VOPAGU-2260 file (C-alpha; in pm, 1 decimal, decimal comma):
REM VOPAGU-2260
SITE   aa  ch    i         X         Y         Z
SITE  MET   A    0   -1354,1    -530,0    5497,3
SITE  SER   A    1   -1103,1    -235,1    5474,2
SITE  ILE   A    2   -1123,7      19,4    5182,5
SITE  GLU   A    3    -776,6    -138,4    5046,6
SITE  THR   A    4    -932,9    -500,2    5052,9
SITE  LEU   A    5   -1231,2    -403,7    4880,8
SITE  SER   A    6   -1064,8    -216,5    4618,5
SITE  PHE   A    7    -807,7    -513,1    4565,9
SITE  GLN   A    8   -1142,1    -752,8    4531,2
SITE  LEU   A    9   -1290,0    -521,3    4283,5
SITE  LYS   A   10    -950,1    -509,8    4068,8
SITE  ARG   A   11    -958,2    -912,9    4072,4
SITE  MET   A   12   -1315,9    -915,8    3960,1
SITE  LYS   A   13   -1275,6    -627,9    3690,1
SITE  THR   A   14   -1243,2    -870,2    3401,0
SITE  PRO   A   15   -1515,2   -1115,9    3448,2
SITE  ILE   A   16   -1772,5    -830,0    3564,6
SITE  LEU   A   17   -1700,7    -656,4    3229,0
SITE  THR   A   18   -1733,4    -974,6    3024,1
SITE  VAL   A   19   -2079,5   -1017,3    3210,5
SITE  LEU   A   20   -2196,3    -685,4    3116,2
SITE  LEU   A   21   -2095,3    -718,9    2774,7
SITE  LEU   A   22   -2302,8   -1040,2    2739,6
SITE  ILE   A   23   -2588,8    -882,1    2907,8
SITE  PHE   A   24   -2570,3    -585,4    2668,2
SITE  PHE   A   25   -2535,3    -774,5    2365,9
SITE  SER   A   26   -2817,5   -1019,3    2494,9
SITE  ILE   A   27   -3037,5    -699,6    2502,9
SITE  SER   A   28   -2928,7    -564,2    2187,9
SITE  ALA   A   29   -3037,5    -914,8    2018,7
SITE  VAL   A   30   -3390,9    -929,4    2173,7
SITE  ALA   A   31   -3432,9    -580,3    2076,1
SITE  GLN   A   32   -3457,4    -652,2    1744,6
SITE  LYS   A   33   -3669,9    -937,7    1566,4
SITE  GLU   A   34   -3497,1   -1116,6    1253,4
SITE  VAL   A   35   -3765,6   -1179,5     979,7
SITE  ARG   A   36   -3655,5   -1422,8     684,5
SITE  GLY   A   37   -3816,4   -1598,3     431,8
SITE  THR   A   38   -3830,2   -1666,4      46,9
SITE  VAL   A   39   -4046,8   -1505,4    -232,1
SITE  VAL   A   40   -4173,8   -1704,7    -487,8
SITE  ASP   A   41   -4390,1   -1669,5    -804,4
SITE  THR   A   42   -4711,3   -1882,4    -740,7
SITE  LEU   A   43   -4767,9   -1990,9   -1089,0
SITE  GLY   A   44   -4403,3   -2045,6   -1220,4
SITE  GLN   A   45   -4271,1   -2164,7    -888,5
SITE  PHE   A   46   -3949,3   -1941,4    -945,5
SITE  PRO   A   47   -3780,0   -1705,6    -703,9
SITE  ILE   A   48   -3895,2   -1344,4    -714,7
SITE  GLU   A   49   -3570,5   -1109,2    -702,6
SITE  SER   A   50   -3588,7    -764,5    -585,0
SITE  ALA   A   51   -3938,0    -816,5    -420,9
SITE  SER   A   52   -3987,1    -536,7    -136,4
SITE  ILE   A   53   -4001,3    -665,7     218,5
SITE  TYR   A   54   -4096,3    -355,1     441,9
SITE  VAL   A   55   -4283,2    -246,3     769,4
SITE  LYS   A   56   -4572,0     -34,1     669,0
SITE  ASN   A   57   -4550,5     335,6     755,5
SITE  THR   A   58   -4181,6     315,5     875,9
SITE  THR   A   59   -3848,3     324,4     674,5
SITE  ILE   A   60   -3761,8     -28,4     771,1
SITE  GLY   A   61   -3723,6    -252,7     451,4
SITE  THR   A   62   -3495,7    -460,8     229,5
SITE  ILE   A   63   -3534,2    -639,8     -99,4
SITE  SER   A   64   -3519,2   -1034,6    -171,3
SITE  ASN   A   65   -3194,3   -1171,3    -356,1
SITE  MET   A   66   -3163,6   -1367,9    -664,1
SITE  ASP   A   67   -3293,9   -1683,3    -479,7
SITE  GLY   A   68   -3591,8   -1482,6    -353,3
SITE  LYS   A   69   -3453,6   -1498,6       1,9
SITE  PHE   A   70   -3458,5   -1219,6     250,0
SITE  SER   A   71   -3357,9   -1123,5     600,0
SITE  LEU   A   72   -3475,9    -819,6     791,2
SITE  ASN   A   73   -3413,2    -676,5    1123,2
SITE  VAL   A   74   -3722,8    -513,7    1277,3
SITE  PRO   A   75   -3719,8    -341,0    1630,4
SITE  GLN   A   76   -3919,2    -455,7    1914,3
SITE  GLU   A   77   -4141,7    -160,3    1922,3
SITE  ASN   A   78   -4266,6    -227,5    1548,6
SITE  LEU   A   79   -4375,9    -616,3    1617,1
SITE  GLN   A   80   -4739,7    -529,0    1598,9
SITE  ASP   A   81   -4691,5    -323,8    1265,3
SITE  THR   A   82   -4775,4    -452,4     934,4
SITE  LEU   A   83   -4513,6    -628,7     739,7
SITE  VAL   A   84   -4558,0    -590,5     367,6
SITE  ILE   A   85   -4400,6    -794,6      88,3
SITE  SER   A   86   -4469,5    -686,3    -261,1
SITE  SER   A   87   -4334,0    -689,7    -627,8
SITE  ILE   A   88   -4472,5    -489,5    -931,3
SITE  GLY   A   89   -4736,7    -717,8   -1103,4
SITE  TYR   A   90   -4827,4    -931,3    -785,6
SITE  LYS   A   91   -5077,4    -913,4    -502,6
SITE  SER   A   92   -4914,9    -805,8    -187,8
SITE  PHE   A   93   -4847,7   -1028,1     111,6
SITE  LYS   A   94   -4920,2    -876,9     456,3
SITE  SER   A   95   -4916,6    -998,6     812,9
SITE  THR   A   96   -4819,5    -848,4    1155,7
SITE  VAL   A   97   -4451,8    -855,9    1216,5
SITE  GLU   A   98   -4485,0   -1052,3    1526,2
SITE  ALA   A   99   -4703,2   -1304,2    1355,9
SITE  PHE   A  100   -4449,7   -1380,4    1077,3
SITE  GLU   A  101   -4311,9   -1740,3    1091,7
SITE  ASN   A  102   -3951,6   -1748,6     998,4
SITE  GLY   A  103   -3825,7   -1964,3     712,1
SITE  THR   A  104   -4197,1   -1933,2     527,8
SITE  THR   A  105   -4217,9   -1939,3     158,4
SITE  ILE   A  106   -4426,4   -1650,3      39,2
SITE  TYR   A  107   -4627,8   -1747,0    -273,8
SITE  LEU   A  108   -4740,3   -1409,3    -456,6
SITE  PHE   A  109   -5003,4   -1416,6    -717,0
SITE  GLU   A  110   -5013,2   -1221,7   -1054,7
SITE  ASP   A  111   -5226,4    -891,7   -1026,4
SITE  ILE   A  112   -5268,0    -696,6   -1354,5
SITE  ALA   A  113   -5534,2    -432,3   -1409,6
SITE  SER   A  114   -5683,0    -364,6   -1746,3
SITE  LEU   A  115   -5532,7    -147,8   -2034,2
SITE  ASP   A  116   -5866,3     -46,0   -2161,6
SITE  GLU   A  117   -5907,1     147,7   -1846,8
SITE  VAL   A  118   -5640,2     411,3   -1965,0
SITE  LEU   A  119   -5818,9     404,4   -2286,5
SITE  ILE   A  120   -6167,0     487,5   -2171,9
SITE  VAL   A  121   -6107,8     734,9   -1912,2
SITE  ALA   A  122   -6316,3    1046,4   -1989,0
SITE  ASP   A  123   -6100,3    1339,7   -1832,7
SITE  LYS   A  124   -5753,1    1490,4   -1962,6
SITE  ARG   A  125   -5532,8    1226,0   -1836,2
SITE  PRO   A  126   -5231,6    1143,1   -2056,9
SITE  LYS   A  127   -5303,0     824,8   -2276,8
SITE  THR   A  128   -4960,4     746,7   -2443,0
SITE  GLY   A  129   -4646,3     655,2   -2300,2
SITE  ASN   A  130   -4466,3    1008,2   -2394,5
SITE  GLU   A  131   -4753,2    1181,6   -2250,4
SITE  ILE   A  132   -4728,2     999,8   -1935,0
SITE  VAL   A  133   -4374,2    1000,4   -1908,1
SITE  LEU   A  134   -4359,6    1369,6   -1961,1
SITE  ARG   A  135   -4637,7    1418,3   -1713,0
SITE  ALA   A  136   -4434,2    1236,2   -1449,3
SITE  ILE   A  137   -4127,6    1453,3   -1498,8
SITE  GLU   A  138   -4364,8    1750,8   -1429,0
SITE  GLU   A  139   -4488,5    1628,5   -1114,5
SITE  LEU   A  140   -4133,4    1542,7   -1008,4
SITE  PRO   A  141   -4144,3    1885,1    -762,9
SITE  GLU   A  142   -4455,6    1745,9    -615,4
SITE  THR   A  143   -4363,9    1371,8    -598,2
SITE  MET   A  144   -3988,8    1398,5    -479,4
SITE  PRO   A  145   -3888,0    1514,4    -143,6
SITE  ASP   A  146   -3883,7    1911,3    -102,1
SITE  SER   A  147   -3690,9    1934,7     197,7
SITE  ALA   A  148   -3375,6    1821,2     344,0
SITE  TYR   A  149   -3331,4    1456,7     470,4
SITE  ILE   A  150   -3055,0    1197,3     533,1
SITE  GLN   A  151   -3086,3     827,4     417,9
SITE  ARG   A  152   -2893,1     549,9     555,7
SITE  ALA   A  153   -2792,7     267,0     328,4
SITE  PHE   A  154   -2572,5     -66,1     281,5
SITE  LEU   A  155   -2343,4     -51,8     -23,7
SITE  ARG   A  156   -2222,2    -388,6    -214,0
SITE  HIS   A  157   -1982,1    -338,4    -459,5
SITE  ARG   A  158   -1804,9    -625,3    -630,5
SITE  GLU   A  159   -1595,0    -633,0    -967,9
SITE  ARG   A  160   -1443,2    -943,0   -1145,4
SITE  ASN   A  161   -1293,9   -1000,7   -1486,0
SITE  LYS   A  162   -1373,2   -1324,6   -1690,7
SITE  LYS   A  163   -1192,5   -1553,2   -1491,2
SITE  GLU   A  164   -1200,1   -1444,3   -1124,9
SITE  TYR   A  165   -1346,6   -1197,9    -860,2
SITE  LYS   A  166   -1125,0    -899,2    -799,4
SITE  TRP   A  167   -1298,8    -693,8    -561,7
SITE  LEU   A  168   -1548,1    -675,6    -299,4
SITE  ILE   A  169   -1638,0    -398,7     -63,8
SITE  GLU   A  170   -1906,6    -370,1     180,7
SITE  SER   A  171   -2010,8     -26,7     330,1
SITE  ALA   A  172   -2269,4     157,2     568,4
SITE  LEU   A  173   -2325,4     483,1     362,7
SITE  SER   A  174   -2497,8     809,0     475,9
SITE  VAL   A  175   -2669,6    1020,7     208,6
SITE  TYR   A  176   -2776,1    1390,8     252,8
SITE  ASP   A  177   -3003,6    1554,2       0,5
SITE  ALA   A  178   -3098,5    1914,1      49,2
SITE  GLY   A  179   -3419,3    1827,8    -152,1
SITE  TYR   A  180   -3520,3    1811,5    -517,7
SITE  GLY   A  181   -3526,4    2185,4    -607,1
SITE  SER   A  182   -3147,5    2200,1    -510,9
SITE  ASP   A  183   -2842,8    2104,2    -771,0
SITE  SER   A  184   -2725,9    1755,1    -671,2
SITE  ARG   A  185   -2356,6    1860,4    -751,0
SITE  ASP   A  186   -2378,2    2129,7    -455,3
SITE  SER   A  187   -2657,7    1989,3    -208,5
SITE  LEU   A  188   -2603,5    1613,8    -211,8
SITE  LEU   A  189   -2344,9    1444,9       9,2
SITE  ILE   A  190   -2212,7    1085,9      54,5
SITE  ASN   A  191   -2017,2     958,7     344,6
SITE  VAL   A  192   -1894,9     614,2     406,5
SITE  ASP   A  193   -1977,0     541,4     771,3
SITE  GLU   A  194   -1846,2     191,4     832,6
SITE  VAL   A  195   -1676,3    -105,2     612,4
SITE  ARG   A  196   -1787,8    -465,2     698,9
SITE  LYS   A  197   -1560,1    -629,9     400,0
SITE  SER   A  198   -1290,5    -534,4     191,2
SITE  TYR   A  199   -1109,9    -795,9     -17,3
SITE  ASP   A  200    -910,7    -632,7    -313,1
SITE  LEU   A  201    -687,8    -805,8    -565,0
SITE  ARG   A  202    -689,7    -531,6    -808,7
SITE  GLU   A  203    -344,0    -434,9    -747,4
SITE  VAL   A  204    -241,1    -759,3    -972,5
SITE  ASP   A  205    -380,2    -566,2   -1271,0
SITE  SER   A  206    -302,5    -232,0   -1175,4
SITE  LEU   A  207     -41,6    -164,0   -1442,8
SITE  PHE   A  208    -332,4    -135,4   -1692,5
SITE  ALA   A  209    -525,9     130,8   -1476,1
SITE  TYR   A  210    -185,3     285,1   -1421,6
SITE  THR   A  211    -121,3     327,7   -1783,2
SITE  ALA   A  212    -432,9     496,1   -1871,4
SITE  TYR   A  213    -380,0     733,4   -1536,8
SITE  LEU   A  214     -52,2     837,7   -1666,1
SITE  LYS   A  215    -171,3     905,3   -2027,3
SITE  SER   A  216    -462,1    1109,4   -1883,4
SITE  ARG   A  217    -224,0    1339,3   -1699,2
SITE  ASN   A  218      73,0    1413,8   -1934,1
SITE  PRO   A  219      63,1    1417,4   -2309,9
SITE  ARG   A  220     425,1    1251,4   -2306,5
SITE  PHE   A  221     309,4     918,2   -2209,8
SITE  LYS   A  222      59,0     934,9   -2494,9
SITE  THR   A  223     223,2     619,9   -2678,8
SITE  LEU   A  224     338,9     442,2   -2348,4
SITE  GLN   A  225     222,6      77,3   -2296,5
SITE  ASN   A  226     180,5    -134,1   -1992,7
SITE  ARG   A  227     403,0    -413,9   -2097,3
SITE  ASN   A  228     673,6    -158,5   -2109,4
SITE  LEU   A  229     635,1     -94,3   -1716,5
SITE  ASN   A  230     788,6    -295,4   -1449,6
SITE  ARG   A  231     570,5    -342,0   -1141,1
SITE  ASP   A  232     858,9    -345,9    -899,5
SITE  THR   A  233     977,6      26,9    -993,3
SITE  ILE   A  234     626,8     155,0    -912,7
SITE  ALA   A  235     530,8     252,9    -541,5
SITE  THR   A  236     227,3      79,7    -439,2
SITE  SER   A  237      67,9     407,8    -336,4
SITE  THR   A  238      81,0     536,4    -689,5
SITE  LEU   A  239     -68,3     222,6    -819,2
SITE  VAL   A  240    -349,0     246,4    -554,6
SITE  LYS   A  241    -394,7     633,3    -681,8
SITE  ALA   A  242    -452,2     497,8   -1034,4
SITE  ILE   A  243    -690,3     236,3    -952,4
SITE  LYS   A  244    -877,6     497,6    -741,2
SITE  TRP   A  245    -878,6     747,2   -1046,7
SITE  ASN   A  246   -1024,1     459,4   -1270,8
SITE  ASP   A  247   -1295,3     377,6   -1020,1
SITE  GLU   A  248   -1413,6     764,6    -968,4
SITE  ARG   A  249   -1432,1     824,5   -1330,8
SITE  VAL   A  250   -1659,1     515,1   -1414,8
SITE  ASN   A  251   -1855,6     438,3   -1127,1
SITE  GLY   A  252   -1757,9     647,5    -799,6
SITE  LEU   A  253   -2059,2     703,9    -568,9
SITE  ALA   A  254   -2025,5    1064,1    -634,5
SITE  ASN   A  255   -2105,4    1010,2    -998,5
SITE  LEU   A  256   -2366,5     757,0    -935,1
SITE  PHE   A  257   -2561,3    1009,4    -708,9
SITE  GLN   A  258   -2457,5    1338,3    -877,7
SITE  GLY   A  259   -2417,1    1251,2   -1240,9
SITE  LYS   A  260   -2670,7    1160,9   -1517,0
SITE  LEU   A  261   -2748,6     813,6   -1423,5
SITE  ASN   A  262   -2947,5     938,7   -1102,8
SITE  LEU   A  263   -3218,6     986,9   -1369,6
SITE  VAL   A  264   -3505,9    1093,6   -1152,3
SITE  ARG   A  265   -3329,4    1298,1    -870,7
SITE  ASN   A  266   -3160,8    1465,8   -1146,5
SITE  ALA   A  267   -3377,1    1539,9   -1408,3
SITE  GLY   A  268   -3373,4    1907,4   -1332,5
SITE  ASN   A  269   -3034,6    1953,5   -1405,4
SITE  PRO   A  270   -2883,6    2075,9   -1720,2
SITE  GLY   A  271   -2798,2    1807,7   -1945,6
SITE  ALA   A  272   -2979,9    1531,0   -1793,7
SITE  LEU   A  273   -3108,1    1238,8   -1956,0
SITE  PHE   A  274   -3462,3    1285,9   -1834,0
SITE  THR   A  275   -3573,5    1639,1   -1901,6
SITE  ASP   A  276   -3868,7    1795,8   -2093,5
SITE  LYS   A  277   -3626,2    1730,9   -2420,0
SITE  MET   A  278   -3574,7    1361,5   -2332,0
SITE  LEU   A  279   -3786,3    1257,1   -2651,3
SITE  GLU   A  280   -3529,5    1339,8   -2873,1
SITE  GLU   A  281   -3313,1    1045,8   -2742,2
SITE  HIS   A  282   -3612,9     830,2   -2607,4
SITE  GLN   A  283   -3936,7     699,0   -2688,4
SITE  PHE   A  284   -4188,7     560,6   -2449,5
SITE  ARG   A  285   -4466,5     317,5   -2520,5
SITE  LEU   A  286   -4739,1     248,6   -2287,2
SITE  ASP   A  287   -4738,9    -159,0   -2256,7
SITE  THR   A  288   -4992,9    -252,4   -1979,8
SITE  VAL   A  289   -5113,2    -138,7   -1632,5
SITE  LEU   A  290   -5004,9    -345,8   -1340,2
SITE  VAL   A  291   -5090,5    -346,0    -973,9
SITE  GLU   A  292   -4835,1    -303,3    -676,6
SITE  ASN   A  293   -4960,5    -318,3    -318,5
SITE  ASP   A  294   -5301,2    -231,8    -449,3
SITE  GLU   A  295   -5208,8      69,7    -628,8
SITE  LYS   A  296   -5213,1      75,4   -1030,2
SITE  LEU   A  297   -4907,7     128,9   -1215,2
SITE  TYR   A  298   -4835,2     211,2   -1582,6
SITE  LYS   A  299   -4583,5     -19,4   -1745,1
SITE  ILE   A  300   -4396,0     188,1   -2020,8
SITE  GLU   A  301   -4137,1      49,7   -2229,3
SITE  ILE   A  302   -3818,3     273,3   -2293,6
SITE  SER   A  303   -3694,2     246,4   -2657,8
SITE  LYS   A  304   -3452,4     493,8   -2885,6
SITE  GLY   A  305   -3523,6     830,9   -2990,8
SITE  ALA   A  306   -3378,6    1027,0   -3298,0
SITE  ASP   A  307   -3059,4    1095,7   -3133,4
SITE  PHE   A  308   -2786,6     888,9   -2962,7
SITE  VAL   A  309   -2739,9     904,9   -2560,1
SITE  GLY   A  310   -2423,2     974,9   -2428,2
SITE  LEU   A  311   -2285,4     997,3   -2067,1
SITE  ASN   A  312   -1983,9    1271,2   -2147,2
SITE  THR   A  313   -1751,3    1081,5   -1923,0
SITE  PRO   A  314   -1418,8    1250,4   -1913,0
SITE  GLY   A  315   -1133,4    1036,9   -2078,0
SITE  ILE   A  316   -1370,0     765,7   -2205,4
SITE  TYR   A  317   -1571,6     740,3   -2512,6
SITE  ASN   A  318   -1908,4     679,9   -2337,5
SITE  GLU   A  319   -2144,0     792,9   -2640,1
SITE  GLY   A  320   -2325,0     644,8   -2902,4
SITE  PHE   A  321   -2581,4     442,4   -2710,8
SITE  GLU   A  322   -2946,9     378,9   -2757,5
SITE  PRO   A  323   -3173,4     309,2   -2430,3
SITE  LYS   A  324   -3374,9       9,4   -2366,6
SITE  GLY   A  325   -3583,6     -94,8   -2042,8
SITE  TRP   A  326   -3901,3       5,6   -1862,9
SITE  ILE   A  327   -4017,6     266,1   -1646,1
SITE  TYR   A  328   -4324,6     216,3   -1357,1
SITE  ILE   A  329   -4527,0     516,1   -1297,4
SITE  TYR   A  330   -4839,0     513,3   -1055,3
SITE  TRP   A  331   -5148,5     593,3   -1181,9
SITE  ASP   A  332   -5294,0     817,1    -923,3
SITE  ASP   A  333   -5007,8    1077,5    -892,8
SITE  PHE   A  334   -4757,2    1011,8   -1167,8
SITE  ALA   A  335   -4501,6     932,0    -930,6
SITE  ILE   A  336   -4200,9     717,2   -1050,1
SITE  LYS   A  337   -4188,8     389,6    -877,7
SITE  LYS   A  338   -3922,6     206,5   -1065,4
SITE  ILE   A  339   -3676,4     249,7   -1374,1
SITE  GLU   A  340   -3499,7     -30,7   -1544,9
SITE  TYR   A  341   -3252,6     146,7   -1804,4
SITE  ASN   A  342   -3006,6      22,0   -2012,3
SITE  LEU   A  343   -2746,9     168,4   -2249,5
SITE  VAL   A  344   -2676,6     -28,3   -2565,6
SITE  ALA   A  345   -2403,0      47,7   -2799,1
SITE  ALA   A  346   -2556,4     191,5   -3112,8
SITE  SER   A  347   -2306,7     398,5   -3320,3
SITE  ASP   A  348   -2059,0     262,8   -3531,9
SITE  VAL   A  349   -1784,4     379,2   -3322,0
SITE  GLN   A  350   -1917,3     259,3   -3011,9
SITE  LYS   A  351   -2041,6    -118,1   -3138,4
SITE  ARG   A  352   -1683,5    -120,6   -3248,1
SITE  ARG   A  353   -1550,3     -38,9   -2925,0
SITE  SER   A  354   -1783,1    -228,7   -2716,1
SITE  LYS   A  355   -1760,4    -535,5   -2912,2
SITE  SER   A  356   -1379,7    -548,1   -2957,7
SITE  LEU   A  357   -1317,1    -444,6   -2574,0
SITE  LEU   A  358   -1622,2    -595,4   -2359,7
SITE  GLY   A  359   -1745,8    -847,1   -2596,3
SITE  THR   A  360   -2108,5    -689,1   -2552,9
SITE  LEU   A  361   -2299,8    -437,5   -2678,4
SITE  GLU   A  362   -2485,8    -375,7   -2336,1
SITE  ASN   A  363   -2259,4    -122,2   -2150,4
SITE  HIS   A  364   -2469,6       0,0   -1868,1
SITE  LYS   A  365   -2772,0    -147,7   -1685,0
SITE  LEU   A  366   -2935,5      41,6   -1392,2
SITE  VAL   A  367   -3238,4     -11,9   -1178,7
SITE  LEU   A  368   -3391,8     260,1    -952,8
SITE  ASP   A  369   -3658,6     157,5    -711,4
SITE  TYR   A  370   -3838,7     407,4    -485,8
SITE  ARG   A  371   -4071,9     380,8    -197,0
SITE  ARG   A  372   -4330,0     610,0     -83,2
SITE  TYR   A  373   -4288,8     774,8     250,9
SITE  ASN   A  374   -4483,3    1065,4     402,1
SITE  GLU   A  375   -4638,6    1100,7      73,8
SITE  LYS   A  376   -4290,6    1163,4    -105,0
SITE  MET   A  377   -4089,3     893,8    -308,6
SITE  TYR   A  378   -3733,8     798,7    -148,5
SITE  LEU   A  379   -3473,8     584,2    -310,7
SITE  ASN   A  380   -3535,2     205,6    -186,7
SITE  TYR   A  381   -3269,6      46,7    -416,1
SITE  ILE   A  382   -3016,8     102,1    -676,0
SITE  ASN   A  383   -2833,9    -163,8    -884,7
SITE  TYR   A  384   -2589,3     -31,6   -1158,2
SITE  GLU   A  385   -2394,0    -278,9   -1357,5
SITE  THR   A  386   -2119,2    -170,5   -1604,6
SITE  PRO   A  387   -1788,5    -309,1   -1746,0
SITE  LYS   A  388   -1478,9     -80,2   -1660,8
SITE  LEU   A  389   -1145,3    -121,4   -1861,3
SITE  VAL   A  390    -842,3    -166,3   -1659,2
SITE  LYS   A  391    -617,0    -175,6   -1954,2
SITE  VAL   A  392    -632,0     123,8   -2175,3
SITE  GLY   A  393    -824,2     441,8   -2189,5
SITE  ASP   A  394   -1037,7     550,2   -2473,8
SITE  ARG   A  395    -997,0     332,1   -2776,2
SITE  SER   A  396   -1255,1     510,5   -2967,2
SITE  THR   A  397   -1088,7     486,3   -3290,2
SITE  ASP   A  398    -997,1     143,9   -3515,3
SITE  ALA   A  399    -627,1     221,7   -3473,0
SITE  GLN   A  400    -648,3     232,3   -3098,9
SITE  LEU   A  401    -845,8     -82,9   -3103,5
SITE  GLU   A  402    -576,8    -280,5   -3253,6
SITE  GLU   A  403    -302,1    -130,5   -3045,5
SITE  ASN   A  404    -170,0    -306,1   -2728,1
SITE  ALA   A  405    -398,7    -609,2   -2772,7
SITE  GLN   A  406    -434,7    -820,1   -2468,8
SITE  ASP   A  407    -606,8   -1142,9   -2323,3
SITE  PRO   A  408    -978,1   -1040,1   -2380,3
SITE  ASP   A  409   -1071,8   -1217,6   -2061,0
SITE  GLU   A  410    -848,9    -988,2   -1865,6
SITE  GLN   A  411    -881,3    -636,5   -2030,9
SITE  PHE   A  412   -1185,5    -533,2   -1795,8
SITE  TYR   A  413   -1367,2    -555,5   -1488,9
SITE  TYR   A  414   -1762,0    -627,9   -1484,4
SITE  THR   A  415   -1856,2    -403,5   -1161,2
SITE  ILE   A  416   -2185,9    -420,4    -993,8
SITE  GLN   A  417   -2286,8    -174,4    -729,5
SITE  GLU   A  418   -2616,0    -251,1    -530,6
SITE  ILE   A  419   -2718,2       3,4    -278,9
SITE  LEU   A  420   -3006,3     -88,0     -24,2
SITE  PHE   A  421   -3159,9     214,1     149,5
SITE  THR   A  422   -3240,6     136,7     509,1
SITE  GLU   A  423   -3348,8     463,1     699,6
SITE  ILE   A  424   -3466,9     791,2     614,3
SITE  ILE   A  425   -3401,9    1089,2     869,1
SITE  GLU   A  426   -3618,4    1415,8     822,7
SITE  ASP   A  427   -3594,6    1575,3    1181,8
SITE  PRO   A  428   -3393,3    1915,8    1104,7
SITE  GLY   A  429   -3196,0    1903,9    1441,9
SITE  LYS   A  430   -3071,7    1542,6    1369,0
SITE  ILE   A  431   -2984,1    1651,9    1046,9
SITE  GLU   A  432   -2793,8    1961,2    1151,2
SITE  ALA   A  433   -2587,3    1765,2    1397,4
SITE  GLU   A  434   -2471,8    1523,7    1135,3
SITE  LEU   A  435   -2373,0    1776,4     902,0
SITE  GLN   A  436   -2155,6    1944,2    1140,7
SITE  ASN   A  437   -2009,2    1624,2    1265,8
SITE  LYS   A  438   -1945,4    1396,9     979,5
SITE  GLU   A  439   -1659,8    1416,7     741,4
SITE  TRP   A  440   -1887,5    1374,1     413,6
SITE  ASN   A  441   -1604,0    1142,1     247,9
SITE  ALA   A  442   -1707,2     921,7     -40,4
SITE  ASP   A  443   -1388,3     726,8     -82,6
SITE  VAL   A  444   -1460,0     379,2     -14,4
SITE  PHE   A  445   -1046,7     359,0       3,0
SITE  SER   A  446   -1041,7     530,8     319,7
SITE  PRO   A  447    -942,3     275,6     593,6
SITE  LYS   A  448   -1212,9     233,1     858,7
SITE  PRO   A  449   -1214,7      29,8    1170,5
SITE  TYR   A  450   -1444,4    -278,8    1208,3
SITE  HIS   A  451   -1705,7    -246,1    1471,3
SITE  PRO   A  452   -1893,6    -588,1    1477,9
SITE  SER   A  453   -2170,8    -428,0    1733,5
SITE  PHE   A  454   -2246,3    -149,1    1449,2
SITE  TRP   A  455   -2328,6    -437,7    1203,9
SITE  ARG   A  456   -2531,7    -679,8    1448,1
SITE  ASN   A  457   -2857,8    -513,5    1389,8
SITE  TYR   A  458   -2779,5    -308,2    1040,2
SITE  ASN   A  459   -3020,9    -408,0     755,9
SITE  VAL   A  460   -2799,4    -548,2     449,2
SITE  LEU   A  461   -2842,4    -707,6     124,7
SITE  LEU   A  462   -2873,9   -1085,3     183,9
SITE  GLU   A  463   -2598,0   -1288,3     -40,1
SITE  SER   A  464   -2730,9   -1536,3    -300,8
SITE  GLU   A  465   -2582,7   -1889,8    -263,6
SITE  GLU   A  466   -2376,1   -1812,7    -576,2
SITE  GLU   A  467   -2257,8   -1478,4    -428,8
SITE  GLU   A  468   -2153,3   -1629,8    -104,0
SITE  LYS   A  469   -1933,5   -1913,9    -267,0
SITE  LEU   A  470   -1737,5   -1643,6    -487,5
SITE  ILE   A  471   -1705,5   -1422,1    -182,0
SITE  GLN   A  472   -1556,0   -1697,9      15,0
SITE  ASP   A  473   -1316,1   -1787,7    -259,4
SITE  LEU   A  474   -1215,5   -1417,9    -291,1
SITE  SER   A  475   -1145,1   -1374,5      78,8
SITE  ARG   A  476    -930,9   -1687,8      61,5
SITE  ARG   A  477    -742,8   -1583,1    -227,9
SITE  ALA   A  478    -704,5   -1224,1     -89,8
SITE  THR   A  479    -552,6   -1369,9     242,5
SITE  LEU   A  480    -300,8   -1542,7      31,4
SITE  PHE   A  481    -217,9   -1268,0    -158,4
SITE  GLN   A  482    -137,4   -1051,0     139,6
SITE  GLU   A  483      83,0   -1289,0     274,5
């Protein structure tokens, strides 16, 4: 066969060969991972256990269960002989090798509670009150938190809705760089949006409300401007998008969530943080009981109000006048913080009027921070942040402003939920330096990103509940119609 004939035959075969090679590649990728899935249920009450931890022991591979108790986790082939742990605070853990775990299994967890009397009879100088235990935990943060640079991979699901319908959903893969606990997060904590999996956005329909507040914040001459006096057709879409982005970033942007006050543990050493050595002025802590999680004892401590109100100092928004409620879970042995459930409830007269009138609820902020131990340090495992976000007006901190420009209360705010699942920890200095040099480190979820199915094929994500799946399907259908 001549060179010319061979070349011609190869050209004719190029497409099928490429197809076969791709199929082989994806088949190899598929077998390189094992999907572990099941449901976690309380044995006594027969109810699903939400936010149970599912992870491979001594690795950073893990996920959590959704509100239906269901989970899915991709585990590399090299970890099939490792131990799979399914745990939740207050329950005995379930353990099995990854390879032996049977998919579709319902895992029943039994309650496991230690004795509170152990706290009271210990003869050493251990702290015994809730306030003393929490202050000790804050003192120990330089020892229990990572003290050198690292990068975490994470999965973000951010959704927003008013009382009538879903307005926005975005699912992204993130990289989070942290120089270590001893550094100031404002200068040494970086976020990058690596990939986007889903992005449905109907918020432009309501953008005049955000646009009004946006103009008022930028120029005093717009102080009396009302959104009903604006015409959507006369405003460039790009300007409306800027207004939406501005409203997002000041309330629940990723930079605020990681670098701001609500990153309670990581930023405890920062000036003005909520959890500092002076936190007893705004918080009180009561020891409730001692629980067990994965064979380790945990203090369960109730969070309640102190003498002063809590405030977040959000620019352009009256985000003051709250009292804290919730729980904090601290390991008995080394006083490392395992989990915080932290709510801010309207408490001052002004904030009560504002919250009741605008939002129909006094509970303004709900935050869950969950940590997992790796190499003797505590790394973020999961964040859930929920807050109502106004889209019609700005401050409204006075009675006169409350009556101004009254609108349909079902449409005047979005209820936003941000969930972040941390999927990998990178501690290798060489890899960290390479990523610092090569990534843009841009936390803007609005930046358009190409969709790469191969990236998401083995990436661990949060499993949607049945209710969320239906709502997301409805949102995607309406988003398509809106775009058309």
